[in-house]
DSSP file (Angstrom, degrees, kcal/mol; ACC not computed):
  #  RESIDUE AA STRUCTURE BP1 BP2  ACC     N-H-->O    O-->H-N    N-H-->O    O-->H-N    TCO  KAPPA ALPHA  PHI   PSI    X-CA   Y-CA   Z-CA
    1    1 A M              0   0    0      0, 0.0     2,-0.1     0, 0.0     0, 0.0   0.000 360.0 360.0 360.0 132.0 -152.7  -38.3   32.5
    2    2 A S        -     0   0    0      1,-0.1     3,-0.1     3,-0.0     0, 0.0  -0.447 360.0-103.6 -80.9 157.1 -150.5  -38.3   29.4
    3    3 A S        -     0   0    0     -2,-0.1    -1,-0.1     1,-0.1     3,-0.1  -0.454  46.2 -91.5 -78.0 154.0 -150.6  -35.6   26.9
    4    4 A P        -     0   0    0      0, 0.0     2,-0.3     0, 0.0    -1,-0.1  -0.267  45.4 -99.7 -66.3 153.0 -152.4  -36.3   23.6
    5    5 A V        -     0   0    0     26,-0.1     2,-0.9    -3,-0.1     3,-0.1  -0.535  29.4-127.4 -70.4 129.5 -150.5  -37.6   20.7
    6    6 A Q        -     0   0    0     -2,-0.3    -1,-0.1     1,-0.2    25,-0.0  -0.725  23.5-167.9 -80.1 108.7 -149.5  -35.0   18.2
    7    7 A L  S    S+     0   0    0     -2,-0.9    -1,-0.2     1,-0.2    24,-0.1   0.734  76.3  47.3 -76.1 -24.3 -150.8  -36.5   15.0
    8    8 A I  S >  S-     0   0    0     -3,-0.1     3,-2.8    23,-0.1    -1,-0.2  -0.871  92.2-131.7-119.0  97.4 -149.0  -34.1   12.6
    9    9 A P  G >  S+     0   0    0      0, 0.0     3,-1.4     0, 0.0    -2,-0.1  -0.180  90.3   0.6 -53.2 133.7 -145.4  -33.8   13.7
   10   10 A N  G 3  S-     0   0    0      1,-0.3     3,-0.1     3,-0.0    -4,-0.0   0.625 114.9 -91.3  60.3  15.1 -144.3  -30.1   13.8
   11   11 A N  G <  S+     0   0    0     -3,-2.8     2,-0.3     1,-0.1    -1,-0.3   0.812  99.8 104.2  53.4  35.7 -147.9  -29.2   12.8
   12   12 A S    <   -     0   0    0     -3,-1.4    -1,-0.1    -4,-0.1     0, 0.0  -0.998  54.2-166.8-148.5 140.7 -146.9  -29.3    9.1
   13   13 A L        +     0   0    0     -2,-0.3     2,-0.3    -3,-0.1    62,-0.1   0.383  60.6 115.4-100.1  -0.6 -147.3  -31.6    6.1
   14   14 A I        +     0   0    0     60,-0.1     2,-0.3     2,-0.0    58,-0.1  -0.564  40.3 171.7 -77.2 129.4 -144.6  -29.6    4.2
   15   15 A T        -     0   0    0     -2,-0.3    63,-0.1    56,-0.2    -2,-0.1  -0.880  39.9-124.1-131.3 163.1 -141.5  -31.6    3.4
   16   16 A N  S    S+     0   0    0     -2,-0.3     3,-0.1     1,-0.1    -1,-0.0   0.676  88.9   8.0 -82.5 -17.9 -138.4  -30.9    1.2
   17   17 A S  S  > S-     0   0    0      1,-0.1     4,-2.3     0, 0.0     5,-0.1  -0.980  76.2-102.3-156.6 165.0 -138.8  -34.0   -1.0
   18   18 A P  H  > S+     0   0    0      0, 0.0     4,-2.6     0, 0.0     5,-0.2   0.870 120.8  55.6 -59.2 -36.1 -141.0  -37.0   -1.8
   19   19 A E  H  > S+     0   0    0      2,-0.2     4,-2.3     1,-0.2     5,-0.2   0.939 108.4  46.3 -63.4 -45.9 -138.7  -39.2    0.3
   20   20 A E  H  > S+     0   0    0      1,-0.2     4,-2.4     2,-0.2    -1,-0.2   0.895 112.1  53.7 -59.3 -40.3 -139.2  -37.0    3.4
   21   21 A G  H  X S+     0   0    0     -4,-2.3     4,-2.1     2,-0.2    -2,-0.2   0.895 107.6  48.7 -63.0 -41.5 -142.9  -37.0    2.6
   22   22 A R  H  X S+     0   0    0     -4,-2.6     4,-2.0     2,-0.2    -1,-0.2   0.909 110.8  51.0 -65.4 -42.2 -143.0  -40.8    2.5
   23   23 A Q  H  X S+     0   0    0     -4,-2.3     4,-2.2     1,-0.2    -2,-0.2   0.896 110.0  50.2 -59.6 -41.9 -141.2  -40.9    5.9
   24   24 A L  H  X S+     0   0    0     -4,-2.4     4,-2.9     1,-0.2    -1,-0.2   0.884 107.7  54.2 -64.5 -39.6 -143.7  -38.5    7.3
   25   25 A A  H  X S+     0   0    0     -4,-2.1     4,-2.3     2,-0.2    -2,-0.2   0.910 109.0  47.6 -60.6 -44.2 -146.5  -40.7    6.0
   26   26 A V  H  X S+     0   0    0     -4,-2.0     4,-2.1     2,-0.2    -2,-0.2   0.910 112.5  49.6 -62.7 -43.6 -145.1  -43.7    7.8
   27   27 A K  H  X S+     0   0    0     -4,-2.2     4,-2.4     1,-0.2    -2,-0.2   0.915 110.4  49.5 -64.0 -41.6 -144.7  -41.8   11.0
   28   28 A M  H  X S+     0   0    0     -4,-2.9     4,-2.0     1,-0.2    -1,-0.2   0.895 108.9  53.0 -65.1 -38.0 -148.2  -40.4   10.8
   29   29 A A  H  X S+     0   0    0     -4,-2.3     4,-1.3     1,-0.2    -1,-0.2   0.904 110.4  47.9 -62.8 -38.5 -149.6  -43.9   10.3
   30   30 A R  H  X S+     0   0    0     -4,-2.1     4,-2.0     1,-0.2    -2,-0.2   0.890 109.3  53.9 -68.3 -37.5 -147.7  -45.1   13.4
   31   31 A L  H  X S+     0   0    0     -4,-2.4     4,-2.4     1,-0.2    -2,-0.2   0.861 103.8  54.3 -65.5 -35.1 -149.0  -42.1   15.3
   32   32 A I  H  X S+     0   0    0     -4,-2.0     4,-2.3     2,-0.2    -1,-0.2   0.852 107.7  50.9 -67.1 -33.9 -152.6  -42.9   14.5
   33   33 A I  H  X S+     0   0    0     -4,-1.3     4,-2.6     2,-0.2    -2,-0.2   0.917 111.0  49.0 -65.3 -44.0 -152.1  -46.4   15.8
   34   34 A K  H  < S+     0   0    0     -4,-2.0    -2,-0.2     1,-0.2    -1,-0.2   0.886 112.7  47.1 -63.0 -39.1 -150.7  -45.0   19.0
   35   35 A A  H  < S+     0   0    0     -4,-2.4    -1,-0.2     1,-0.2    -2,-0.2   0.892 114.5  47.0 -70.8 -36.7 -153.6  -42.5   19.4
   36   36 A T  H  < S+     0   0    0     -4,-2.3    -2,-0.2     1,-0.3    -1,-0.2   0.887 128.3  25.0 -72.3 -37.4 -156.1  -45.3   18.7
   37   37 A Q     <  +     0   0    0     -4,-2.6    -1,-0.3    -5,-0.2     6,-0.2  -0.782  69.7 175.3-126.5  88.1 -154.5  -47.7   21.2
   38   38 A P        +     0   0    0      0, 0.0     2,-0.8     0, 0.0    -1,-0.1   0.661  53.5  95.7 -72.1 -13.3 -152.5  -45.7   23.7
   39   39 A D     >  -     0   0    0      1,-0.2     4,-2.2     2,-0.1     3,-0.3  -0.673  60.1-161.1 -82.8 110.3 -151.5  -48.7   25.8
   40   40 A A  H  > S+     0   0    0     -2,-0.8     4,-2.3     1,-0.2    -1,-0.2   0.829  88.0  55.9 -60.4 -34.3 -148.0  -49.7   24.7
   41   41 A S  H  > S+     0   0    0      2,-0.2     4,-2.1     1,-0.2    -1,-0.2   0.884 108.4  47.5 -69.1 -35.7 -148.2  -53.1   26.2
   42   42 A V  H  > S+     0   0    0     -3,-0.3     4,-2.4     2,-0.2    -2,-0.2   0.926 111.6  50.7 -69.7 -41.5 -151.4  -53.9   24.2
   43   43 A R  H  X S+     0   0    0     -4,-2.2     4,-1.6     2,-0.2    -2,-0.2   0.908 111.6  48.6 -58.6 -41.3 -149.8  -52.5   21.0
   44   44 A E  H  X S+     0   0    0     -4,-2.3     4,-0.7     1,-0.2    -1,-0.2   0.931 111.6  49.6 -63.9 -45.6 -146.7  -54.7   21.6
   45   45 A K  H >< S+     0   0    0     -4,-2.1     3,-0.5     1,-0.2     4,-0.4   0.883 112.5  47.2 -59.1 -43.2 -149.0  -57.7   22.2
   46   46 A L  H >X S+     0   0    0     -4,-2.4     4,-2.1     1,-0.2     3,-1.0   0.758  94.4  76.7 -73.3 -27.8 -150.9  -57.1   19.0
   47   47 A R  H 3X S+     0   0    0     -4,-1.6     4,-1.9     1,-0.3    -1,-0.2   0.842  90.8  54.0 -55.8 -38.2 -147.8  -56.6   16.9
   48   48 A T  H << S+     0   0    0     -4,-0.7     4,-0.5    -3,-0.5    -1,-0.3   0.805 108.7  51.3 -66.9 -28.1 -147.1  -60.3   16.7
   49   49 A I  H X4 S+     0   0    0     -3,-1.0     3,-1.0    -4,-0.4    -2,-0.2   0.970 115.6  37.7 -73.4 -53.5 -150.7  -60.9   15.4
   50   50 A Y  H >< S+     0   0    0     -4,-2.1     3,-1.3     1,-0.2     7,-0.2   0.752 104.4  70.2 -74.0 -22.3 -150.7  -58.4   12.6
   51   51 A A  T 3< S+     0   0    0     -4,-1.9    -1,-0.2    -5,-0.3    -2,-0.2   0.736 106.0  39.5 -64.6 -21.7 -147.1  -59.1   11.7
   52   52 A E  T <  S+     0   0    0     -3,-1.0     2,-0.7    -4,-0.5    -1,-0.3   0.218  96.6  91.6-111.2  12.9 -148.1  -62.5   10.3
   53   53 A D    <>  -     0   0    0     -3,-1.3     4,-2.2     1,-0.2     3,-0.3  -0.912  56.6-163.3-114.0 106.3 -151.4  -61.4    8.7
   54   54 A A  H  > S+     0   0    0     -2,-0.7     4,-2.3     1,-0.2     5,-0.2   0.871  90.5  53.7 -56.0 -39.7 -151.1  -60.4    5.0
   55   55 A A  H  > S+     0   0    0      1,-0.2     4,-2.1     2,-0.2    -1,-0.2   0.891 109.7  47.2 -64.4 -39.4 -154.4  -58.7    5.0
   56   56 A M  H  > S+     0   0    0     -3,-0.3     4,-1.9     2,-0.2    -1,-0.2   0.867 111.3  51.1 -70.5 -37.0 -153.5  -56.5    8.0
   57   57 A L  H  X S+     0   0    0     -4,-2.2     4,-2.0     2,-0.2    -2,-0.2   0.897 110.2  50.0 -66.5 -39.8 -150.1  -55.7    6.5
   58   58 A I  H  X S+     0   0    0     -4,-2.3     4,-2.0    -5,-0.2    -2,-0.2   0.925 108.5  52.6 -60.8 -45.6 -151.8  -54.6    3.2
   59   59 A A  H  X S+     0   0    0     -4,-2.1     4,-1.8     1,-0.2    -2,-0.2   0.877 107.3  51.9 -59.6 -39.9 -154.2  -52.5    5.2
   60   60 A I  H  X S+     0   0    0     -4,-1.9     4,-2.2     1,-0.2    -1,-0.2   0.924 108.5  52.2 -61.9 -44.4 -151.2  -50.8    6.9
   61   61 A G  H  X S+     0   0    0     -4,-2.0     4,-2.2     1,-0.2    -2,-0.2   0.863 107.1  52.3 -57.0 -37.5 -149.8  -50.1    3.5
   62   62 A Q  H  X S+     0   0    0     -4,-2.0     4,-2.2     2,-0.2    -1,-0.2   0.869 107.6  51.5 -70.1 -36.7 -153.1  -48.5    2.4
   63   63 A V  H  X S+     0   0    0     -4,-1.8     4,-2.4     2,-0.2    -2,-0.2   0.921 110.9  47.6 -65.3 -43.5 -153.0  -46.2    5.4
   64   64 A V  H  X S+     0   0    0     -4,-2.2     4,-2.6     1,-0.2    -2,-0.2   0.898 111.0  52.3 -64.3 -40.6 -149.5  -45.1    4.6
   65   65 A A  H  X S+     0   0    0     -4,-2.2     4,-2.4     2,-0.2    -1,-0.2   0.898 109.8  48.7 -64.2 -40.0 -150.5  -44.5    0.9
   66   66 A T  H  X S+     0   0    0     -4,-2.2     4,-2.0     2,-0.2    -2,-0.2   0.942 112.3  47.6 -62.8 -48.3 -153.5  -42.4    2.0
   67   67 A E  H  X S+     0   0    0     -4,-2.4     4,-2.2     1,-0.2    -2,-0.2   0.900 112.0  51.1 -60.1 -41.4 -151.3  -40.3    4.3
   68   68 A F  H  X S+     0   0    0     -4,-2.6     4,-3.0     1,-0.2    -1,-0.2   0.902 106.6  53.5 -64.5 -40.9 -148.7  -39.9    1.5
   69   69 A A  H  X S+     0   0    0     -4,-2.4     4,-2.3     1,-0.2    -1,-0.2   0.911 110.0  48.2 -59.9 -41.7 -151.3  -38.8   -1.0
   70   70 A T  H  X S+     0   0    0     -4,-2.0     4,-2.1     2,-0.2    -1,-0.2   0.924 113.5  46.7 -65.6 -44.1 -152.4  -36.1    1.5
   71   71 A I  H  X S+     0   0    0     -4,-2.2     4,-1.5     2,-0.2    -2,-0.2   0.907 111.0  52.3 -64.8 -42.0 -148.8  -35.0    2.1
   72   72 A A  H  <>S+     0   0    0     -4,-3.0     5,-3.2     1,-0.2     6,-0.4   0.922 109.5  48.9 -62.2 -43.3 -148.0  -34.9   -1.6
   73   73 A A  H ><5S+     0   0    0     -4,-2.3     3,-1.7     1,-0.2    -1,-0.2   0.908 108.8  53.7 -60.9 -41.9 -151.0  -32.7   -2.3
   74   74 A A  H 3<5S+     0   0    0     -4,-2.1    -1,-0.2     1,-0.3    -2,-0.2   0.792 110.4  48.1 -61.7 -28.6 -149.9  -30.3    0.5
   75   75 A N  T ><5S-     0   0    0     -4,-1.5     3,-1.8    -3,-0.3     4,-0.4   0.183 115.5-115.0 -99.2  15.5 -146.5  -30.1   -1.2
   76   76 A N  G X 5 -     0   0    0     -3,-1.7     3,-1.6     1,-0.3    -3,-0.2   0.859  68.8 -66.9  52.2  36.5 -148.0  -29.4   -4.7
   77   77 A Y  G 3 <S-     0   0    0     -5,-3.2    -1,-0.3     1,-0.3    -4,-0.1   0.779  84.0 -74.5  55.9  30.8 -146.5  -32.8   -5.7
   78   78 A W  G <         0   0    0     -3,-1.8    -1,-0.3    -6,-0.4    -2,-0.2   0.778 360.0 360.0  56.1  33.1 -143.0  -31.3   -5.2
   79   79 A K    <         0   0    0     -3,-1.6    -1,-0.1    -4,-0.4    -2,-0.1   0.485 360.0 360.0 -73.6 360.0 -143.3  -29.3   -8.4
């Protein structure tokens, strides 16, 4: 049995800059996909489907934006 996916890398949302925050948001979005579909071969198979579907790509962007908003708030908007 594999270990569970760590959904918040290093157990922290704190980053040094907005750019690092954005990169963390992308990573977290990818991790939730991995946690939702743990079978790598299934994820690989599905990638070709969503890669050509504009609505699915927009939905992925929305997930990243939500993750980034959470990270920005945790970092007091880097003030």
